[in-house]
N, C-alpha and C positions, 0 to 999 in steps of 0.2 A: 487176563487182562476181566475185569468184572463191567455189566453191560450193567445202567442204570435207562430207567422210565424218565423221559423229562415229559416233567410235569408243565411244568407250563412253558408251550409253545409259539408264546404273540409276538417273539423274537425271530419266528419264522414267516413273518407278512409273505412273502414274495412269490415262496415257495403253496402255502396257502393259498396264496391268491393263483395258481399254473392247477393246481393240484387236488382245492381245498380241506377236507378234515387234512389234518394233521396229527401225527402218532413218530413218533422219533426219540431213537435209541443214546444214550452217550454212551461211551468208552469213555472206563478212569483208567486214568495208567496210575500207580506205586511210586511214591520216595525212591531215591536211591539203597537202601534201604527194602524193599518191596513191602513197604505201610502201606494201606490205602488213608483218605483223606480224611476217614471219620473214627481211625486206627489212632491209642492214644504214643503217645511218640512221632508221628507225623513229621519227616524232616523240609521239607517244600512250607515255605509261603500261605497265607490262605490266600490271598492272592494268583496263586501263579496255576487253578485251579478250580474254573468256573462248575460247580454241580449245581445243573437245572432239575437234578429230582431228589428224589432218597433213594441210600439202601438197602 
């Protein structure tokens, strides 16, 4: 599974309050055909996996 760097960590306020600056990674899963959300023919709905960074 690919991993992407999270670009906007503003939703991680609790983590930031405890640890200070936040650097996060997101694991991205494929659809049932092995396609990633940014690949043509991705079968899952656009809202099924919120991408927090770019690939």
